[in-house]
C-alpha positions in Angstrom: 4.3 -12.4 -21.3 7.8 -12.1 -20.3 8.7 -15.6 -20.4 7.4 -16.1 -23.3 9.6 -13.1 -24.7 12.5 -14.7 -23.6 11.5 -18.0 -24.9 14.0 -19.7 -27.6 13.0 -21.1 -30.7 12.5 -24.9 -29.3 10.2 -23.4 -26.8 8.5 -20.8 -29.0 8.0 -24.0 -31.6 5.8 -25.9 -28.9 3.8 -22.9 -27.5 2.8 -22.4 -31.0 1.7 -25.9 -31.4 -0.1 -26.0 -27.9 -2.2 -23.0 -29.2 -2.8 -24.7 -32.4 -4.1 -27.8 -30.7 -6.2 -25.6 -28.1 -7.7 -23.7 -30.6 -8.7 -26.1 -32.7 -9.7 -28.9 -29.5 -12.0 -26.3 -28.2 -13.6 -25.6 -31.7 -14.3 -28.5 -32.6 -15.5 -29.5 -29.0 -17.5 -26.0 -29.4 -18.7 -27.2 -33.1 -19.9 -30.9 -32.1 -21.8 -29.7 -29.3 -23.9 -26.8 -31.0 -24.4 -28.8 -34.4 -27.2 -30.8 -33.4 -28.7 -28.1 -33.2 -28.3 -26.5 -36.0 -26.0 -23.4 -35.0 -22.8 -24.9 -36.2 -20.1 -23.5 -35.4 -21.5 -21.8 -32.4 -23.6 -18.8 -31.0 -20.3 -18.3 -28.9 -17.4 -19.1 -30.0 -14.7 -20.1 -27.3 -12.0 -20.3 -29.2 -11.3 -16.5 -29.9 -11.0 -16.6 -26.2 -7.5 -18.9 -26.5 -6.7 -16.2 -29.3 -7.0 -13.6 -27.0 -5.2 -15.1 -24.2 -2.5 -15.9 -26.3 -2.0 -12.6 -27.9 -2.1 -10.7 -24.7 0.8 -13.6 -23.3 2.9 -13.4 -26.9 1.9 -11.2 -29.2 3.1 -12.0 -32.7 4.9 -15.1 -32.2 2.2 -17.1 -30.9 -0.1 -15.7 -34.0 1.8 -19.1 -36.5 0.2 -21.2 -33.4 -3.6 -19.2 -34.1 -2.8 -19.1 -37.4 -2.6 -23.1 -37.9 -5.3 -23.7 -35.1 -7.8 -21.4 -37.3 -6.7 -23.2 -40.3 -7.2 -26.6 -39.1 -11.2 -25.4 -38.0 -12.0 -23.9 -41.2 -10.5 -26.1 -43.8 -10.5 -29.4 -41.7 -14.2 -29.0 -39.8 -15.9 -26.4 -41.9 -15.1 -27.9 -45.3 -13.7 -24.1 -46.5 -11.3 -23.9 -49.9 -8.1 -24.1 -48.4 -7.6 -20.5 -50.0 -10.3 -19.4 -48.2 -9.8 -20.8 -44.7 -5.9 -19.4 -45.2 -7.3 -16.2 -45.3 -10.4 -16.3 -42.9 -7.2 -17.8 -40.3 -5.0 -14.5 -41.4 -8.1 -12.3 -39.9 -8.2 -14.8 -37.3 -4.8 -14.8 -35.9 -4.6 -10.5 -37.0 -7.6 -9.3 -35.1 -7.1 -10.8 -31.9 -3.5 -9.3 -32.1 -4.5 -6.2 -33.0 -7.0 -6.3 -30.3 -4.3 -7.6 -27.9 -2.1 -4.4 -28.7 -4.7 -2.0 -28.1 -5.8 -4.0 -24.2 -2.3 -3.6 -23.3 -1.7 -0.1 -24.3 -4.7 0.6 -21.9 -3.4 -2.0 -19.2 -2.7 -0.3 -15.7 0.3 -1.3 -14.3 -1.6 -3.2 -11.3 -3.5 -5.4 -13.3 -5.8 -5.7 -16.3 -9.1 -5.9 -13.8 -7.7 -3.6 -11.1 -9.0 -0.3 -12.9 -12.0 0.9 -15.1 -9.3 2.2 -17.2 -8.1 -1.6 -18.1 -11.8 -3.4 -18.1 -12.1 -0.2 -20.7 -8.9 -1.2 -22.6 -10.4 -5.3 -22.3 -14.2 -4.4 -24.0 -12.1 -1.7 -26.6 -9.2 -3.7 -27.5 -10.0 -7.3 -27.2 -14.0 -7.4 -27.7 -14.8 -5.1 -29.8 -11.5 -4.5 -32.1 -11.1 -8.2 -31.8 -14.6 -8.8 -33.3 -14.8 -6.4 -35.6 -11.4 -7.3 -37.7 -12.2 -11.1 -37.5 -16.0 -10.4 -38.3 -15.2 -8.2 -41.4 -12.1 -10.0 -42.3 -13.8 -13.6 -42.5 -16.7 -11.9 -44.6 -14.4 -10.4 -47.2 -12.7 -13.8 -47.5 -16.1 -15.2 -48.4 -17.0 -12.9 -50.9 -14.0 -13.2 -52.3 -13.0 -16.0 -52.1 -16.0 -18.2 -50.8 -18.5 -17.8 -53.6 -21.0 -15.7 -51.2 -22.9 -12.7 -53.1 -22.1 -9.2 -51.3 -25.6 -9.0 -49.9 -24.4 -11.6 -47.6 -21.3 -9.6 -46.3 -23.6 -7.6 -43.1 -25.2 -10.3 -41.8 -22.2 -12.4 -41.7 -19.7 -10.1 -40.5 -22.3 -9.1 -37.5 -22.9 -12.6 -36.9 -19.1 -13.7 -36.7 -18.7 -10.4 -34.5 -21.1 -11.6 -32.1 -19.8 -15.0 -31.3 -16.4 -13.4 -31.3 -17.4 -10.7 -29.3 -19.3 -13.5 -26.9 -16.7 -16.0 -26.7 -14.0 -13.4 -25.8 -16.0 -11.8 -23.2 -17.1 -15.2 -21.1 -14.2 -17.4 -21.8 -10.8 -14.9 -21.7 -10.9 -13.3 -18.8 -11.6 -17.0 -16.8 -8.7 -18.0 -18.6 -6.2 -15.5 -17.4 -7.5 -15.6 -14.0 -7.0 -19.5 -13.7 -3.6 -19.4 -15.7 -2.5 -16.2 -13.3 -1.5 -14.3 -16.1 -4.2 -11.5 -14.7 -4.7 -11.2 -11.2 -6.8 -9.5 -9.3 -6.2 -8.2 -5.0 -8.0 -10.6 -2.6 -10.6 -9.4 -0.4 -8.5 -8.0 2.9 -8.8 -10.1 5.8 -11.0 -12.6 4.2 -10.5 -16.3 3.0 -13.7 -18.2 1.2 -15.6 -19.8 4.1 -18.9 -21.9 4.3 -21.1 -19.7 3.8 -19.2 -18.2 0.8 -19.1 -22.1 -0.8 -23.1 -22.6 -0.1 -23.8 -19.1 -1.7 -22.0 -20.5 -5.2 -23.3 -23.7 -4.8 -26.9 -22.9 -4.2 -26.8 -20.4 -7.1 -25.5 -23.3 -9.4 -28.2 -25.9 -8.1 -30.7 -22.9 -8.9 -29.7 -22.4 -11.9 -29.5 -26.0 -12.8 -33.5 -25.9 -11.5 -34.8 -23.4 -13.5 -32.7 -24.4 -16.7 -34.3 -27.9 -16.2 -37.5 -26.5 -15.6 -39.9 -27.9 -18.7 -42.1 -25.5 -20.8 -45.3 -26.0 -18.8 -43.3 -25.1 -15.7 -41.0 -22.9 -17.0 -43.7 -20.4 -17.9 -44.1 -20.1 -14.4 -40.7 -18.2 -13.6 -40.5 -14.5 -15.8 -37.4 -15.0 -18.0 -36.1 -11.2 -16.4 -36.5 -13.2 -13.0 -33.2 -15.0 -14.2 -31.4 -12.0 -13.9 -31.4 -11.9 -10.3 -28.5 -14.8 -10.6 -26.4 -11.8 -10.9 -27.1 -10.8 -7.2 -24.7 -14.2 -6.0 -22.5 -13.2 -8.6 -21.9 -10.0 -7.2 -21.8 -11.6 -3.5 -19.1 -14.0 -4.7 -17.1 -11.1 -6.2 -16.9 -8.6 -3.8 -16.5 -11.5 -1.1 -13.8 -13.8 -2.7 -12.4 -12.8 -5.9 -13.3 -11.9 -9.9 -11.6 -15.6 -10.4 -14.5 -17.1 -8.3 -17.2 -15.1 -9.7 -16.1 -16.2 -12.8 -16.3 -19.6 -12.2 -19.5 -19.1 -11.3 -20.8 -17.4 -14.0 -19.4 -20.1 -15.9 -21.5 -23.0 -14.0 -24.5 -20.4 -14.9 -23.9 -20.0 -18.3 -23.2 -23.5 -19.5 -26.0 -24.5 -17.2 -28.4 -22.1 -19.3 -27.2 -22.9 -22.7 -27.8 -26.5 -22.3 -30.9 -26.2 -20.6 -32.0 -23.4 -23.3 -31.1 -25.6 -26.5 -32.7 -29.0 -25.1 -36.2 -26.7 -24.5 -36.3 -26.4 -20.8 -36.3 -23.0 -18.4 -37.9 -19.8 -18.9 -35.6 -18.5 -22.3 -38.2 -20.4 -24.9 -39.4 -19.3 -28.1 -42.9 -19.2 -26.3 -41.2 -16.6 -24.1 -38.7 -14.7 -25.8 -38.2 -13.4 -29.4 -34.5 -15.3 -29.1 -33.6 -17.5 -26.8 -29.8 -18.0 -27.1 -29.7 -14.0 -27.0 -31.3 -13.6 -23.8 -28.6 -16.2 -22.7 -25.8 -13.9 -24.2 -27.4 -10.7 -22.6 -27.2 -12.7 -19.2 -23.6 -13.7 -19.3 -22.8 -10.0 -20.2 -24.8 -8.5 -17.6 -23.2 -10.7 -15.2 -19.7 -10.7 -16.7 -19.3 -7.0 -17.2 -21.2 -6.2 -13.7 -18.2 -8.7 -12.2 -15.8 -7.1 -13.8 -16.7 -3.3 -13.4 -17.6 -3.9 -9.8 -13.6 -5.9 -9.5 -12.5 -2.9 -11.0 -13.8 -0.4 -8.6 -13.4 -2.6 -5.9 -9.4 -2.0 -6.5 -9.4 1.4 -7.0 -11.3 2.3 -3.9 -9.0 -0.5 -2.2 -5.9 1.2 -3.3 -7.1 4.2 -2.9 -7.5 3.8 0.9 -4.0 2.1 1.2 -2.4 5.2 -0.3 -5.0 7.1 1.8 -3.5 5.2 4.9 -0.4 5.5 3.7 -0.4 9.3 3.5 -1.8 9.1 7.3 0.9 7.1 8.5 3.5 9.0 6.7 1.9 12.4 7.8 1.6 11.3 11.0 5.2 10.6 11.1 6.2 13.8 10.1 4.1 15.4 12.4 5.4 13.6 15.2 9.1 14.3 14.1 8.0 17.7 13.8 6.9 17.5 17.0 9.4 16.1 18.5 11.9 18.7 17.0 10.0 21.4 17.9 9.6 20.2 21.6 13.5 19.2 21.8 14.0 23.0 20.7 11.6 23.9 23.0 13.8 22.2 25.7 17.1 23.0 24.8 19.4 25.7 25.3 20.8 26.6 21.4 24.4 27.6 22.9 25.2 24.0 25.0 22.8 21.4 23.4 21.7 20.5 27.1 18.3 21.4 29.0 17.1 25.2 29.0 15.9 26.7 31.9 11.8 26.2 31.4 13.0 22.5 30.9 15.2 22.0 33.7 12.3 24.2 36.1 9.7 21.1 35.0 12.2 18.0 35.6 12.9 19.5 38.7 9.5 20.0 40.0 8.6 16.7 38.8 11.1 14.9 40.5 10.4 17.2 43.9 7.3 16.0 43.5 8.4 12.4 43.2 10.5 12.6 46.2 7.8 13.8 48.3 5.8 11.3 47.6 7.8 8.2 47.7 9.8 9.7 50.7 13.1 10.0 48.5 16.2 11.4 48.9 16.7 14.7 46.0 19.9 16.6 45.6 20.6 19.5 43.7 23.2 21.1 42.6 24.0 24.8 41.0 27.3 25.6 39.4 28.7 29.1 38.6 31.5 29.8 36.7 34.2 32.1 38.4 35.2 35.1 36.8 33.1 34.4 33.5 31.9 38.6 32.9 35.7 39.0 32.4 36.5 36.3 29.8 33.5 37.7 27.7 35.2 41.1 27.9 39.0 40.3 27.4 38.1 37.4 24.8 35.2 37.9 22.5 31.3 36.1 23.0 33.2 33.5 20.5 35.6 32.4 23.3 32.7 32.8 26.2 30.2 30.6 24.1 32.9 27.7 23.5 33.7 27.7 26.8 30.2 27.2 27.9 29.6 24.2 25.7 32.7 23.0 26.7 31.5 22.9 30.6 28.1 21.6 29.9 29.7 18.2 28.2 32.1 18.6 30.6 29.4 18.5 33.6 27.3 15.8 31.1 30.1 13.4 31.7 30.7 13.4 35.2 26.5 13.0 35.6 26.3 10.3 33.2 24.9 7.3 34.9 22.0 9.6 36.9 18.8 9.3 36.0 18.5 12.9 36.8 18.5 16.5 34.6 20.7 19.0 33.8 20.1 22.5 32.1 21.9 25.9 31.7 19.5 28.6 33.8 21.3 31.3 32.0 24.7 33.1 31.3 27.1 30.9 32.7 25.2 29.3 35.4 24.0 25.6 35.4 22.1 23.2 37.7 21.5 19.4 38.2 18.4 17.7 39.7 19.6 14.0 41.2 16.7 12.0 41.9 17.8 9.3 44.6 21.0 11.2 45.9 21.0 12.8 49.2 23.6 15.8 49.7 26.7 14.1 50.1 26.0 12.2 47.4 25.3 15.5 45.6 28.4 17.2 47.2 30.9 14.4 46.1 29.9 14.9 41.8 29.8 18.5 42.8 33.3 17.9 43.8 34.3 15.6 40.5 32.7 18.3 38.1 35.0 20.8 39.8 37.8 19.3 39.9 37.2 18.2 35.7 36.2 21.6 34.8 39.7 23.1 37.1 41.7 20.6 34.8 40.4 21.2 31.6 42.6 22.8 29.5 40.1 25.5 27.6 42.0 26.2 24.2 40.4 29.2 22.0 40.8 30.5 18.5 43.8 32.6 18.3 45.0 31.4 21.5 48.2 30.0 21.8 48.3 29.2 25.6 45.2 27.2 27.0 43.3 29.2 29.7 42.3 27.0 32.7 38.7 28.1 34.5 37.1 27.1 37.5 33.5 27.0 39.3 32.1 27.5 42.3 29.5 25.0 43.2 26.3 24.4 46.2 24.8 21.4 46.7 21.4 20.9 48.6 19.0 18.0 49.5 15.5 18.1 50.0 14.1 19.3 53.6 10.8 18.3 55.5 9.9 22.0 55.5 10.4 22.4 51.7 6.8 23.5 50.3 8.1 23.6 46.7 11.4 22.7 44.2 12.3 26.7 44.4 13.3 26.5 47.8 15.9 23.8 47.0 17.1 25.8 44.3 17.0 28.7 46.3 19.3 27.5 48.8 21.8 25.8 46.4 22.1 29.6 45.0 22.9 30.9 48.3 25.5 28.0 48.9 27.0 28.9 45.3 27.3 32.9 46.8 28.6 31.0 49.8 31.4 29.0 47.3 32.3 32.5 45.7 32.9 34.4 49.2 35.0 31.6 50.4 37.7 32.1 47.3 35.6 30.4 44.4 36.4 26.7 42.7 35.0 25.0 45.5 31.9 23.1 46.3 29.6 24.3 49.1 26.5 22.0 50.9 23.9 24.1 52.6 21.0 22.6 54.4 19.5 24.9 56.2 16.5 27.1 54.6 17.6 30.7 56.1 20.3 32.8 53.7 22.7 34.6 56.4 22.6 37.9 56.3 26.1 38.2 54.5 24.8 36.5 51.7 21.7 38.5 51.3 23.9 42.0 51.5 26.5 40.5 49.3 27.4 42.0 46.1 30.3 39.5 44.7 31.5 39.5 41.4 30.3 36.1 39.8 
């Protein structure tokens, strides 16, 4: 449709000529086929399918081609007077145009045959409205200019409507699908295999066999049994595509039409009232079933895709929210490092791993010196800023170590260092102590940066340690020892007992 809309004048002329030739050529072929049976022009007017596709693709831009093609058929083949043929051709061009407008108005964005709404739009516009306008217009032209008595207008219009509707229903979807102007989603994860090809071939062969039976043998096949051919058409629709199903339907319909006209098969006057009507009913049933089934399948697949996408999005949101909540539950709000609970869990894990693998583990505890006076004199905002700065300094010093670092509470921090002994832990602690001591803490409103120090205690895992709590208690005792010795220093403690002077100490942190 977009390509036709953007086409220049030479291209439009070429397209209109192509439409006129296709309409007239197919009309001549259909008329020549059915004429020997006294059914001229045809019980199913296939050029109506070309008219529908042309109007769906090009809209009013291709109406001149339809008019010329119809004029050639009605004046050249049917022998209608030029004015009568022209008036008939006007309705044959404007009828499919109006039907295409209605169909396009109801066409879903995903494709005409991917929704029941699109199928209903196709039937309402391209089949019913198209046939109604062409049938009534043609009958009116014959009454007004062709000398046909008014009493014959109704049967002529009805017959015309049926032939055009049958041609559109049978031919237009197949043509649109083969041209690629309409697509239906393929079956996910499936391509036509040997079994599918076998079903198509066997179905076409079975239809050929049934409609080749002479009348004497055809009576053995109930006419209603032929409608079971809907089953393989349904199989192909479900397993392959709507285009493949319409291809099979075309083969079956051609075989049924030719066989019935030749006097073979179960659709004979001795068995049914109107043989060709039975063929038409069979075609309509199969086509309606295939179109509706594909539309329902497409809706279901899209609903499943949307559901899967929604579930995936929900899972991502839940995972992100869970990660956020876990981060909040494990992070100290003030400093951004691990909180007490998270650090203790990681320390227990490191302790269990060290015991299992017989590897070293060091723990250091850091306590800022004279932090409470800082809070009292400069305010909690200054204290909070100092804690954040200390957390950043410690994190930078511990970079490269696969351990954990957290705030135990107040001005106390701790680190667990898997794979490190007490001496390595002491070296790291000394680096942290020196970084804090030389850092300039500049608080809001200060003109001169403040200085801070920290006391650190370090310990390593001992054979008698039962849990990580033993190590943490020992490192904390080392901190008290560092404070007792003057603060701003690192003490290492590798004995389990806490000195008496530490037990009784009431040193201010």
